[in-house]
DSSP file (Angstrom, degrees, kcal/mol; ACC not computed):
  #  RESIDUE AA STRUCTURE BP1 BP2  ACC     N-H-->O    O-->H-N    N-H-->O    O-->H-N    TCO  KAPPA ALPHA  PHI   PSI    X-CA   Y-CA   Z-CA
    1    1 A M              0   0    0      0, 0.0    26,-3.0     0, 0.0     2,-0.2   0.000 360.0 360.0 360.0 129.4   95.8   88.9  107.0
    2    2 A Q  B >   -A   26   0A   0     24,-0.2     3,-1.6     1,-0.1    24,-0.3  -0.507 360.0-124.6 -75.7 145.5   95.0   85.2  106.4
    3    3 A I  G >  S+     0   0    0     22,-2.9     3,-1.9     1,-0.3     4,-0.2   0.807 108.2  68.1 -61.1 -29.8   97.4   82.7  107.9
    4    4 A T  G >  S+     0   0    0     21,-0.4     3,-1.2     1,-0.3    -1,-0.3   0.741  86.1  69.5 -63.4 -22.3   97.9   81.2  104.5
    5    5 A E  G X  S+     0   0    0     -3,-1.6     3,-1.3     1,-0.2     4,-0.3   0.619  76.9  82.2 -71.1 -11.7   99.7   84.4  103.5
    6    6 A L  G X >S+     0   0    0     -3,-1.9     5,-1.9     1,-0.3     3,-1.3   0.716  74.1  74.3 -67.9 -18.9  102.6   83.5  105.8
    7    7 A G  G X 5S+     0   0    0     -3,-1.2     3,-1.5     1,-0.3    -1,-0.3   0.845  88.8  59.6 -59.1 -33.5  104.0   81.2  103.0
    8    8 A K  G < 5S+     0   0    0     -3,-1.3    -1,-0.3     1,-0.3    -2,-0.2   0.685 103.3  53.4 -66.9 -17.5  105.1   84.4  101.3
    9    9 A H  G < 5S-     0   0    0     -3,-1.3    -1,-0.3    -4,-0.3    -2,-0.2   0.170 128.8 -92.0-106.5  15.8  107.2   85.2  104.3
   10   10 A G  T < 5S+     0   0    0     -3,-1.5     2,-0.5     1,-0.3    -3,-0.2   0.539  77.5 140.0  92.2   6.5  109.0   81.9  104.4
   11   11 A I      < -     0   0    0     -5,-1.9    -1,-0.3     1,-0.1    -2,-0.1  -0.733  59.3-109.9 -84.2 129.3  106.8   79.8  106.7
   12   12 A R     >  -     0   0    0     -2,-0.5     4,-2.3     1,-0.1     3,-0.5  -0.251  16.9-127.2 -59.1 142.0  106.5   76.2  105.4
   13   13 A K  H  > S+     0   0    0      1,-0.2     4,-2.6     2,-0.2     5,-0.2   0.856 109.6  57.1 -57.7 -37.9  103.1   75.3  104.1
   14   14 A S  H  > S+     0   0    0      2,-0.2     4,-1.7     1,-0.2    -1,-0.2   0.859 107.8  47.1 -65.9 -34.5  103.0   72.2  106.3
   15   15 A I  H  > S+     0   0    0     -3,-0.5     4,-2.5     2,-0.2    -2,-0.2   0.903 110.5  51.8 -72.5 -41.3  103.4   74.5  109.4
   16   16 A V  H  X S+     0   0    0     -4,-2.3     4,-2.3     1,-0.2    -2,-0.2   0.919 109.6  50.9 -58.8 -42.7  100.8   76.9  108.2
   17   17 A S  H  X S+     0   0    0     -4,-2.6     4,-2.0     2,-0.2    -1,-0.2   0.893 108.8  51.0 -62.0 -39.9   98.4   73.9  107.8
   18   18 A M  H  X S+     0   0    0     -4,-1.7     4,-0.9     2,-0.2    -1,-0.2   0.922 109.3  50.2 -63.8 -43.4   99.2   72.7  111.3
   19   19 A W  H ><>S+     0   0    0     -4,-2.5     5,-2.1     1,-0.2     3,-0.6   0.892 108.8  53.0 -61.4 -39.0   98.4   76.2  112.6
   20   20 A Q  H ><5S+     0   0    0     -4,-2.3     3,-1.9     1,-0.2    -1,-0.2   0.895 103.4  56.4 -62.2 -38.7   95.1   76.1  110.7
   21   21 A S  H 3<5S+     0   0    0     -4,-2.0    -1,-0.2     1,-0.3    -2,-0.2   0.742 102.4  57.1 -65.6 -21.1   94.3   72.8  112.3
   22   22 A L  T <<5S-     0   0    0     -4,-0.9    -1,-0.3    -3,-0.6    -2,-0.2   0.454 127.9-100.9 -85.3  -1.7   94.7   74.6  115.7
   23   23 A G  T < 5S+     0   0    0     -3,-1.9     2,-1.0     1,-0.2     3,-0.3   0.544  78.8 137.4  95.5   8.0   92.0   77.1  114.5
   24   24 A I      < +     0   0    0     -5,-2.1    -1,-0.2     1,-0.2    -2,-0.1  -0.782  11.9 145.5 -90.0 104.4   94.3   79.9  113.5
   25   25 A I        +     0   0    0     -2,-1.0   -22,-2.9     1,-0.4   -21,-0.4   0.760  64.5  26.0-107.1 -39.8   92.8   81.1  110.3
   26   26 A E  B    S-A    2   0A   0    -24,-0.3    -1,-0.4    -3,-0.3   -24,-0.2  -0.984  80.5-117.8-131.4 139.0   93.4   84.8  110.4
   27   27 A L        -     0   0    0    -26,-3.0    28,-0.0    -2,-0.4   -24,-0.0  -0.466  32.2-114.9 -72.2 144.5   96.1   86.8  112.2
   28   28 A L    >>  -     0   0    0     -2,-0.1     4,-2.6     1,-0.1     3,-0.5  -0.377  37.3 -99.0 -70.5 160.1   95.0   89.3  114.8
   29   29 A P  H 3> S+     0   0    0      0, 0.0     4,-2.4     0, 0.0     5,-0.2   0.873 123.7  48.8 -52.7 -44.2   95.8   92.9  114.0
   30   30 A I  H 3> S+     0   0    0     24,-0.4     4,-2.0     1,-0.2     5,-0.1   0.864 112.5  49.8 -65.4 -34.3   99.0   93.1  116.1
   31   31 A Q  H <> S+     0   0    0     -3,-0.5     4,-1.8    23,-0.3    -1,-0.2   0.921 111.2  47.5 -69.3 -44.8  100.2   89.9  114.5
   32   32 A A  H  X S+     0   0    0     -4,-2.6     4,-3.0     1,-0.2     5,-0.3   0.906 112.8  49.7 -62.7 -41.5   99.6   91.1  111.0
   33   33 A T  H  X>S+     0   0    0     -4,-2.4     5,-2.3    -5,-0.3     4,-1.9   0.896 107.8  53.7 -64.3 -40.6  101.3   94.4  111.8
   34   34 A A  H  <5S+     0   0    0     -4,-2.0     6,-2.2     3,-0.2     7,-0.2   0.865 115.0  41.5 -62.3 -36.1  104.3   92.6  113.2
   35   35 A V  H  <5S+     0   0    0     -4,-1.8     4,-0.4     4,-0.2     6,-0.3   0.944 125.7  31.1 -76.0 -50.0  104.6   90.6  110.0
   36   36 A T  H  <5S+     0   0    0     -4,-3.0    -3,-0.2    -5,-0.2    -2,-0.2   0.950 136.9  18.2 -80.0 -49.6  104.0   93.3  107.5
   37   37 A D  T  <5S+     0   0    0     -4,-1.9    -3,-0.2    -5,-0.3    -4,-0.1   0.826 128.5  47.3 -91.8 -35.1  105.3   96.5  109.1
   38   38 A G  S   <S-     0   0    0     -5,-2.3    -3,-0.2    -6,-0.2    -4,-0.2   0.704  89.3-143.8 -82.4 -20.1  107.5   95.0  111.8
   39   39 A G    > > +     0   0    0     -4,-0.4     5,-2.0    -6,-0.3     3,-2.0   0.793  41.4 155.2  65.0  29.2  109.3   92.5  109.5
   40   40 A I  T 3 5S+     0   0    0     -6,-2.2     3,-0.5     1,-0.3    -5,-0.2   0.729  73.6  49.1 -65.1 -20.3  109.5   89.9  112.2
   41   41 A L  T 3 5S+     0   0    0     -6,-0.3    -1,-0.3    -7,-0.2    -6,-0.1   0.413 105.7  59.4 -95.8   1.9  109.7   87.1  109.6
   42   42 A D  T < 5S-     0   0    0     -3,-2.0    -1,-0.2    -7,-0.1    -2,-0.2   0.187 122.9 -98.1-110.8  13.2  112.4   89.0  107.7
   43   43 A G  T   5S+     0   0    0     -3,-0.5     2,-0.2     1,-0.3    -3,-0.2   0.586  75.8 143.0  84.6  10.3  114.9   89.0  110.6
   44   44 A R      < -     0   0    0     -5,-2.0    -1,-0.3     1,-0.1     2,-0.2  -0.531  52.4-112.1 -83.6 153.1  114.1   92.6  111.8
   45   45 A N        +     0   0    0     -2,-0.2     2,-0.3     2,-0.0    -1,-0.1  -0.570  41.1 172.0 -81.6 145.5  114.0   93.5  115.5
   46   46 A A        -     0   0    0     -2,-0.2     2,-0.5    -6,-0.1    -8,-0.0  -0.992  29.6-150.8-153.5 146.5  110.7   94.4  117.1
   47   47 A V        -     0   0    0     -2,-0.3     2,-0.7     2,-0.0    -2,-0.0  -0.991  20.3-157.3-115.2 121.5  109.2   95.2  120.5
   48   48 A I        +     0   0    0     -2,-0.5     2,-0.5     8,-0.1    -2,-0.0  -0.888  14.0 177.7-104.9 116.1  105.6   94.2  120.6
   49   49 A F        +     0   0    0     -2,-0.7    -2,-0.0     7,-0.0     0, 0.0  -0.971  21.5 130.5-121.9 117.2  103.6   96.1  123.2
   50   50 A A        -     0   0    0     -2,-0.5     3,-0.1   -20,-0.0     4,-0.1  -0.975  56.1 -79.2-158.9 162.5   99.9   95.3  123.4
   51   51 A P    >   -     0   0    0      0, 0.0     3,-1.4     0, 0.0     5,-0.3  -0.134  65.4 -72.3 -63.4 164.7   97.2   94.4  126.0
   52   52 A T  T 3  S+     0   0    0      1,-0.2     0, 0.0     2,-0.1     0, 0.0  -0.280 120.4  20.0 -54.8 140.8   96.7   90.9  127.2
   53   53 A S  T 3  S+     0   0    0     -3,-0.1    -1,-0.2     1,-0.1     0, 0.0   0.632  85.4 119.7  70.4  17.5   95.2   88.5  124.7
   54   54 A A  S <  S-     0   0    0     -3,-1.4   -24,-0.4    -4,-0.1   -23,-0.3   0.633  90.1-100.9 -84.5 -14.1   96.2   90.7  121.7
   55   55 A G  S  > S+     0   0    0     -4,-0.2     4,-1.2   -25,-0.1     3,-0.2   0.640  75.6 138.7 107.9  17.8   98.3   88.0  120.3
   56   56 A K  H  > S+     0   0    0     -5,-0.3     4,-1.7     1,-0.2     3,-0.4   0.894  70.1  56.7 -62.3 -41.6  101.9   88.9  121.3
   57   57 A T  H  > S+     0   0    0      1,-0.3     4,-2.1     2,-0.2    -1,-0.2   0.882 104.6  51.6 -61.9 -39.0  102.9   85.3  122.2
   58   58 A F  H  > S+     0   0    0      2,-0.2     4,-2.8     1,-0.2    -1,-0.3   0.812 103.2  60.0 -69.5 -28.0  102.1   84.0  118.7
   59   59 A V  H  X S+     0   0    0     -4,-1.2     4,-2.2    -3,-0.4    -1,-0.2   0.950 108.4  44.5 -60.1 -48.0  104.2   86.8  117.2
   60   60 A G  H  X S+     0   0    0     -4,-1.7     4,-2.5     1,-0.2    -2,-0.2   0.887 112.5  52.1 -63.1 -39.4  107.2   85.4  119.0
   61   61 A E  H  X S+     0   0    0     -4,-2.1     4,-2.6     2,-0.2     5,-0.2   0.922 108.6  50.0 -64.2 -44.3  106.2   81.9  118.1
   62   62 A M  H  X S+     0   0    0     -4,-2.8     4,-2.3     1,-0.2    -2,-0.2   0.938 113.1  46.3 -59.2 -46.7  106.0   82.8  114.4
   63   63 A A  H  X S+     0   0    0     -4,-2.2     4,-2.4     1,-0.2    -1,-0.2   0.899 112.6  50.6 -63.2 -40.7  109.4   84.4  114.5
   64   64 A A  H  X S+     0   0    0     -4,-2.5     4,-2.8     2,-0.2    -1,-0.2   0.911 111.4  47.1 -64.2 -43.1  110.9   81.5  116.4
   65   65 A I  H  X S+     0   0    0     -4,-2.6     4,-2.3     2,-0.2    -2,-0.2   0.894 111.4  51.3 -67.8 -39.5  109.6   78.9  113.9
   66   66 A R  H  X S+     0   0    0     -4,-2.3     4,-0.9    -5,-0.2    -2,-0.2   0.937 113.9  44.1 -61.6 -46.6  110.8   81.0  110.9
   67   67 A A  H ><>S+     0   0    0     -4,-2.4     5,-2.5     1,-0.2     3,-0.8   0.933 113.9  49.4 -64.6 -46.0  114.3   81.3  112.4
   68   68 A A  H ><5S+     0   0    0     -4,-2.8     3,-1.7     1,-0.3    -1,-0.2   0.865 106.6  56.5 -62.1 -36.0  114.4   77.6  113.4
   69   69 A S  H 3<5S+     0   0    0     -4,-2.3    -1,-0.3     1,-0.3    -2,-0.2   0.758 104.1  53.5 -66.9 -23.7  113.3   76.6  109.9
   70   70 A R  T <<5S-     0   0    0     -4,-0.9    -1,-0.3    -3,-0.8    -2,-0.2   0.215 124.2-108.4 -91.5  13.4  116.3   78.5  108.6
   71   71 A L  T < 5S+     0   0    0     -3,-1.7     2,-0.3     1,-0.3    -3,-0.2   0.747  74.6 140.7  63.3  27.1  118.5   76.4  111.0
   72   72 A Q      < -     0   0    0     -5,-2.5     2,-0.3    -6,-0.1    -1,-0.3  -0.741  54.7-116.7 -92.2 148.1  119.1   79.3  113.3
   73   73 A R  E     -b  145   0B   0     71,-0.5    73,-2.4    -2,-0.3    74,-1.5  -0.635  30.1-158.6 -85.1 145.0  119.1   78.8  117.0
   74   74 A V  E     -bc 147 123B   0     48,-2.5    50,-3.0    -2,-0.3     2,-0.6  -0.981  13.9-155.7-127.9 132.5  116.5   80.5  119.1
   75   75 A F  E     -bc 148 124B   0     72,-2.3    74,-3.1    -2,-0.4     2,-0.7  -0.953  11.1-166.6-101.9 121.8  116.3   81.4  122.7
   76   76 A Y  E     -bc 149 125B   0     48,-2.9    50,-2.0    -2,-0.6     2,-0.3  -0.908  14.4-159.9-109.0 102.2  112.7   81.8  123.8
   77   77 A L  E     +bc 150 126B   0     72,-3.7    74,-2.7    -2,-0.7    50,-0.2  -0.660  14.7 175.0 -93.7 136.9  112.8   83.5  127.2
   78   78 A V  E     - c   0 127B   0     48,-2.2    50,-2.1    -2,-0.3    74,-0.1  -0.933  33.0-126.8-135.1 158.2  110.0   83.4  129.7
   79   79 A P  S    S+     0   0    0      0, 0.0     2,-0.3     0, 0.0    50,-0.2   0.744  85.1  41.8 -81.0 -23.1  109.7   84.7  133.3
   80   80 A Q  S  > S-     0   0    0      1,-0.1     4,-2.1    46,-0.1     5,-0.1  -0.929  70.5-129.5-132.6 148.8  108.6   81.6  135.2
   81   81 A K  H  > S+     0   0    0     -2,-0.3     4,-2.7     1,-0.2     5,-0.2   0.839 109.2  57.6 -65.8 -31.8  109.5   77.9  135.2
   82   82 A A  H  > S+     0   0    0      2,-0.2     4,-2.0     1,-0.2    -1,-0.2   0.915 109.6  45.0 -63.4 -41.0  105.8   76.9  135.0
   83   83 A L  H  > S+     0   0    0      2,-0.2     4,-2.8     1,-0.2     5,-0.2   0.872 111.1  54.2 -68.8 -36.5  105.5   78.9  131.8
   84   84 A A  H  X S+     0   0    0     -4,-2.1     4,-2.8     2,-0.2    -2,-0.2   0.931 109.1  47.6 -62.1 -45.4  108.8   77.5  130.5
   85   85 A E  H  X S+     0   0    0     -4,-2.7     4,-2.4     2,-0.2     5,-0.2   0.917 112.9  49.3 -61.0 -43.3  107.4   73.9  131.0
   86   86 A E  H  X S+     0   0    0     -4,-2.0     4,-2.5     2,-0.2    -2,-0.2   0.943 114.5  43.3 -61.9 -49.1  104.2   74.8  129.3
   87   87 A K  H  X S+     0   0    0     -4,-2.8     4,-3.2     2,-0.2     5,-0.3   0.893 112.1  54.5 -66.1 -40.0  105.9   76.4  126.3
   88   88 A F  H  X S+     0   0    0     -4,-2.8     4,-2.8    -5,-0.2     5,-0.3   0.954 112.7  41.8 -57.6 -51.8  108.5   73.6  126.1
   89   89 A R  H  X S+     0   0    0     -4,-2.4     4,-2.7    -5,-0.2     5,-0.3   0.926 116.3  49.5 -62.7 -44.6  105.8   70.9  125.9
   90   90 A E  H  X S+     0   0    0     -4,-2.5     4,-2.3    -5,-0.2    -2,-0.2   0.949 116.3  40.6 -60.8 -50.7  103.7   72.9  123.5
   91   91 A F  H  X S+     0   0    0     -4,-3.2     4,-2.7     2,-0.2     5,-0.3   0.910 115.8  50.6 -66.9 -42.2  106.5   73.7  121.1
   92   92 A R  H  X S+     0   0    0     -4,-2.8     4,-1.8    -5,-0.3     5,-0.2   0.947 114.5  43.8 -60.0 -48.1  108.0   70.2  121.3
   93   93 A D  H  < S+     0   0    0     -4,-2.7     4,-0.3    -5,-0.3    -1,-0.2   0.877 118.9  43.2 -67.1 -37.8  104.7   68.5  120.6
   94   94 A R  H  < S+     0   0    0     -4,-2.3    -1,-0.2    -5,-0.3    -2,-0.2   0.883 125.0  28.3 -73.4 -38.7  103.8   70.9  117.8
   95   95 A Y  H ><>S+     0   0    0     -4,-2.7     5,-1.8    -5,-0.2     3,-1.3   0.499  89.4  88.2-113.1  -4.9  107.1   71.1  116.0
   96   96 A R  G ><5S+     0   0    0     -4,-1.8     3,-1.8    -5,-0.3    -1,-0.2   0.861  87.0  60.6 -64.6 -31.8  109.0   67.9  116.5
   97   97 A A  G 3 5S+     0   0    0     -4,-0.3    -1,-0.3     1,-0.3    -2,-0.1   0.702 102.4  53.9 -65.5 -17.5  107.3   66.4  113.4
   98   98 A F  G < 5S-     0   0    0     -3,-1.3    -1,-0.3     2,-0.1    -2,-0.2   0.284 124.1-104.2 -98.3   8.5  108.9   69.2  111.4
   99   99 A G  T < 5S+     0   0    0     -3,-1.8     2,-0.6     1,-0.3    -3,-0.2   0.656  73.2 144.1  80.0  16.5  112.4   68.4  112.6
  100  100 A I      < -     0   0    0     -5,-1.8     2,-0.6    -9,-0.1    -1,-0.3  -0.815  41.3-146.7 -94.5 119.7  112.5   71.3  115.1
  101  101 A N        -     0   0    0     -2,-0.6    21,-2.6    -3,-0.1    22,-2.2  -0.764  15.9-168.5 -91.2 116.1  114.4   70.3  118.2
  102  102 A V  E     +d  123   0B   0     -2,-0.6     2,-0.3    20,-0.2    22,-0.2  -0.897   7.9 176.0-110.7 133.5  113.1   72.0  121.3
  103  103 A V  E     -d  124   0B   0     20,-2.6    22,-2.8    -2,-0.4     2,-0.3  -0.800  14.7-143.9-127.6 170.6  114.9   72.0  124.7
  104  104 A I  E     -d  125   0B   0     -2,-0.3     8,-0.5    20,-0.2     2,-0.3  -0.970   9.9-172.7-136.6 150.1  114.3   73.6  128.1
  105  105 A S  E     +d  126   0B   0     20,-2.2    22,-1.6    -2,-0.3     2,-0.3  -0.908  20.1 144.1-147.1 120.1  116.4   75.1  130.8
  106  106 A T        -     0   0    0      3,-1.7    -2,-0.0    -2,-0.3   -26,-0.0  -0.810  65.7 -89.6-135.2 178.3  115.3   76.3  134.2
  107  107 A R  S    S+     0   0    0     -2,-0.3     3,-0.1     1,-0.2    -1,-0.0   0.884 131.7  36.3 -58.8 -36.7  116.9   76.2  137.7
  108  108 A D  S    S+     0   0    0      1,-0.2     2,-0.7     2,-0.0    -1,-0.2   0.661 111.5  64.0 -90.4 -19.0  115.2   72.7  138.2
  109  109 A R        +     0   0    0      1,-0.1    -3,-1.7     2,-0.0    -1,-0.2  -0.845  50.5 143.3-112.6  96.1  115.6   71.5  134.6
  110  110 A R    >   +     0   0    0     -2,-0.7     3,-1.6    -5,-0.2     4,-0.4   0.354  38.2 105.2-110.8   2.7  119.2   71.1  133.7
  111  111 A D  T 3  S+     0   0    0      1,-0.3     4,-0.2     2,-0.1    -1,-0.1   0.718  87.9  39.2 -62.4 -22.0  119.0   68.0  131.6
  112  112 A F  T 3> S+     0   0    0     -8,-0.5     4,-2.3    -3,-0.2    -1,-0.3   0.409  85.1 101.7-104.9   1.0  119.5   70.0  128.3
  113  113 A D  H <> S+     0   0    0     -3,-1.6     4,-2.6     1,-0.2     5,-0.2   0.875  81.0  50.7 -58.0 -41.7  122.1   72.5  129.5
  114  114 A R  H  > S+     0   0    0     -4,-0.4     4,-1.7     1,-0.2    -1,-0.2   0.914 110.8  49.4 -62.5 -41.2  125.1   70.7  127.9
  115  115 A R  H  >>S+     0   0    0     -3,-0.2     5,-3.1     2,-0.2     4,-0.6   0.876 109.7  52.1 -65.1 -36.6  123.2   70.6  124.6
  116  116 A I  H ><5S+     0   0    0     -4,-2.3     3,-1.2     3,-0.2    -2,-0.2   0.944 108.8  49.5 -63.9 -46.9  122.5   74.3  124.9
  117  117 A H  H 3<5S+     0   0    0     -4,-2.6    -1,-0.2     1,-0.3    -2,-0.2   0.829 113.5  47.0 -61.8 -31.1  126.1   75.1  125.5
  118  118 A R  H 3<5S-     0   0    0     -4,-1.7    -1,-0.3    -5,-0.2    -2,-0.2   0.517 114.5-117.6 -87.4  -5.4  127.1   73.0  122.5
  119  119 A G  T <<5 +     0   0    0     -3,-1.2     2,-1.2    -4,-0.6    -3,-0.2   0.781  63.5 147.6  76.0  26.9  124.4   74.6  120.3
  120  120 A E      < +     0   0    0     -5,-3.1     2,-0.3    -6,-0.2    -1,-0.1  -0.517  46.8  69.4 -96.7  66.2  122.5   71.4  119.8
  121  121 A F        -     0   0    0     -2,-1.2   -19,-0.2    -5,-0.1     3,-0.1  -0.969  60.7-147.7-164.1 164.2  119.0   72.7  119.6
  122  122 A H  S    S+     0   0    0    -21,-2.6   -48,-2.5     1,-0.4     2,-0.4   0.735  93.2  19.3-102.8 -49.4  116.7   74.8  117.4
  123  123 A I  E     -cd  74 102B   0    -22,-2.2   -20,-2.6   -50,-0.2     2,-0.6  -0.988  65.3-168.2-126.7 125.9  114.6   76.4  120.1
  124  124 A A  E     -cd  75 103B   0    -50,-3.0   -48,-2.9    -2,-0.4     2,-0.7  -0.958  10.6-153.5-112.5 116.5  115.7   76.6  123.8
  125  125 A V  E     +cd  76 104B   0    -22,-2.8   -20,-2.2    -2,-0.6     2,-0.4  -0.810  28.1 173.6 -88.5 118.3  112.9   77.7  126.2
  126  126 A V  E     -cd  77 105B   0    -50,-2.0   -48,-2.2    -2,-0.7     2,-0.2  -0.973  34.2-120.9-135.1 139.9  114.7   79.3  129.1
  127  127 A V  E >>  -c   78   0B   0    -22,-1.6     4,-2.0    -2,-0.4     3,-0.5  -0.559  34.1-116.1 -74.9 143.1  113.7   81.2  132.2
  128  128 A F  H 3> S+     0   0    0    -50,-2.1     4,-1.4     1,-0.3     3,-0.4   0.898 114.1  47.4 -46.2 -53.5  115.1   84.8  132.4
  129  129 A E  H 3> S+     0   0    0      1,-0.2     4,-1.3   -50,-0.2    -1,-0.3   0.835 110.6  52.5 -64.6 -32.0  117.2   84.1  135.5
  130  130 A K  H <> S+     0   0    0     -3,-0.5     4,-2.5     1,-0.2    -1,-0.2   0.826 101.3  61.1 -71.9 -31.0  118.6   80.9  134.1
  131  131 A M  H  X S+     0   0    0     -4,-2.0     4,-2.3    -3,-0.4    -1,-0.2   0.907 101.8  53.0 -60.8 -41.0  119.7   82.7  130.9
  132  132 A Q  H  X S+     0   0    0     -4,-1.4     4,-2.0     1,-0.2    -1,-0.2   0.920 109.3  48.5 -59.3 -44.3  121.9   84.9  133.0
  133  133 A S  H  X S+     0   0    0     -4,-1.3     4,-2.1     1,-0.2    -2,-0.2   0.898 110.1  51.4 -63.4 -42.1  123.5   81.7  134.5
  134  134 A L  H  X S+     0   0    0     -4,-2.5     4,-1.6     1,-0.2    -1,-0.2   0.891 110.7  48.9 -62.5 -39.6  124.0   80.2  131.0
  135  135 A L  H  < S+     0   0    0     -4,-2.3    -1,-0.2     2,-0.2    -2,-0.2   0.850 108.4  52.6 -71.4 -34.2  125.7   83.3  129.8
  136  136 A V  H  < S+     0   0    0     -4,-2.0    -1,-0.2     1,-0.2    -2,-0.2   0.918 113.6  44.1 -64.8 -42.3  128.0   83.5  132.8
  137  137 A A  H  < S+     0   0    0     -4,-2.1    -2,-0.2     1,-0.3    -1,-0.2   0.784 132.1  21.4 -71.3 -27.5  129.1   79.9  132.2
  138  138 A N    ><  -     0   0    0     -4,-1.6     3,-2.2    -5,-0.2    -1,-0.3  -0.668  65.4-178.2-144.9  81.8  129.5   80.5  128.4
  139  139 A P  T 3  S+     0   0    0      0, 0.0     3,-0.4     0, 0.0    -1,-0.1   0.738  84.7  54.7 -58.1 -25.0  129.9   84.2  127.4
  140  140 A G  T >  S+     0   0    0      1,-0.2     3,-1.6     2,-0.1     4,-0.5   0.318  74.9 108.1 -89.0   8.9  130.0   83.3  123.7
  141  141 A L  G X  S+     0   0    0     -3,-2.2     3,-1.3     1,-0.3    -1,-0.2   0.863  74.4  53.5 -57.3 -40.3  126.7   81.5  123.8
  142  142 A L  G >  S+     0   0    0     -3,-0.4     3,-1.6     1,-0.3    -1,-0.3   0.653  90.0  77.8 -72.9 -13.2  124.7   84.2  121.9
  143  143 A D  G <  S+     0   0    0     -3,-1.6    -1,-0.3     1,-0.3    -2,-0.2   0.779  96.2  48.4 -62.3 -25.0  127.3   84.1  119.1
  144  144 A K  G <  S+     0   0    0     -3,-1.3   -71,-0.5    -4,-0.5     2,-0.4   0.288  96.6  95.4 -96.6   8.6  125.5   80.9  117.9
  145  145 A V  E <   -b   73   0B   0     -3,-1.6   -71,-0.2     1,-0.1     3,-0.1  -0.840  46.2-174.0-113.2 137.7  122.0   82.3  118.1
  146  146 A G  E    S+     0   0B   0    -73,-2.4     2,-0.3    -2,-0.4   -72,-0.2   0.669  74.0  20.0 -97.2 -20.7  119.9   83.9  115.4
  147  147 A L  E     -b   74   0B   0    -74,-1.5   -72,-2.3     2,-0.0     2,-0.5  -0.993  52.1-164.0-153.5 140.1  116.9   85.1  117.4
  148  148 A V  E     -b   75   0B   0     -2,-0.3     2,-0.5   -74,-0.2   -72,-0.2  -0.994  10.7-168.5-123.0 123.7  116.0   85.9  121.0
  149  149 A V  E     -b   76   0B   0    -74,-3.1   -72,-3.7    -2,-0.5     2,-0.7  -0.959   3.7-164.0-110.0 123.8  112.3   86.1  121.9
  150  150 A A  E >   -b   77   0B   0     -2,-0.5     3,-0.7   -74,-0.2     2,-0.3  -0.875  10.7-164.8-109.4  98.8  111.5   87.6  125.3
  151  151 A D  T 3  S+     0   0    0    -74,-2.7     4,-0.1    -2,-0.7    -2,-0.0  -0.610  74.4  12.1 -82.6 141.6  107.9   86.7  126.2
  152  152 A E  T >  S+     0   0    0     -2,-0.3     3,-2.1   -74,-0.1    -1,-0.3   0.902  77.1 169.3  59.3  42.9  106.3   88.6  129.0
  153  153 A L  G X   +     0   0    0     -3,-0.7     3,-2.1     1,-0.3     4,-0.3   0.788  65.2  71.1 -57.6 -30.6  109.3   91.1  129.0
  154  154 A Q  G 3  S+     0   0    0      1,-0.3     3,-0.5     2,-0.1    -1,-0.3   0.705  92.4  59.7 -61.3 -17.9  107.4   93.4  131.3
  155  155 A M  G X  S+     0   0    0     -3,-2.1     3,-1.1     1,-0.2    -1,-0.3   0.475  74.7  94.4 -88.7  -3.2  108.0   90.9  134.1
  156  156 A V  T <  S+     0   0    0     -3,-2.1    -1,-0.2     1,-0.3    -2,-0.1   0.837  83.6  53.4 -61.2 -31.6  111.8   90.9  133.9
  157  157 A G  T 3         0   0    0     -3,-0.5    -1,-0.3    -4,-0.3    -2,-0.1   0.729 360.0 360.0 -73.8 -21.8  111.9   93.5  136.7
  158  158 A D    <         0   0    0     -3,-1.1    -1,-0.2    -4,-0.1    -2,-0.2   0.482 360.0 360.0 -70.7 360.0  109.8   91.4  139.0
């Protein structure tokens, strides 16, 4: 599946063009399957299980951007603070020009926590253990959320 076909699934043309500028021309097989059969851009739930480098992370990114573009809030969960920092910077730098507000929350990064509790974000990159803390402090937090992406879910037990 060509990346340009994502326009049919509600991804803005300008975002598709940006992805093309990053060298993403064609979706990998797992990504195409997630879009066509899994319905990840149509709001359907999916668990993507595939080997390393199969393209799972971009599946989550596509779903997150689609939801954020629909003004839904997204929690993008990762297992480690280093990965959270990396994803935060990457998403902030890629998507701020499109009006997508990205925040981060880890044990060490609390500067956006109030905004998260108030729902003042599009995508919140949060470490698994910190998500638990946010939910204890605000049990209704997920009521305001349209999508949760759990990247590296297999590490949740670690």
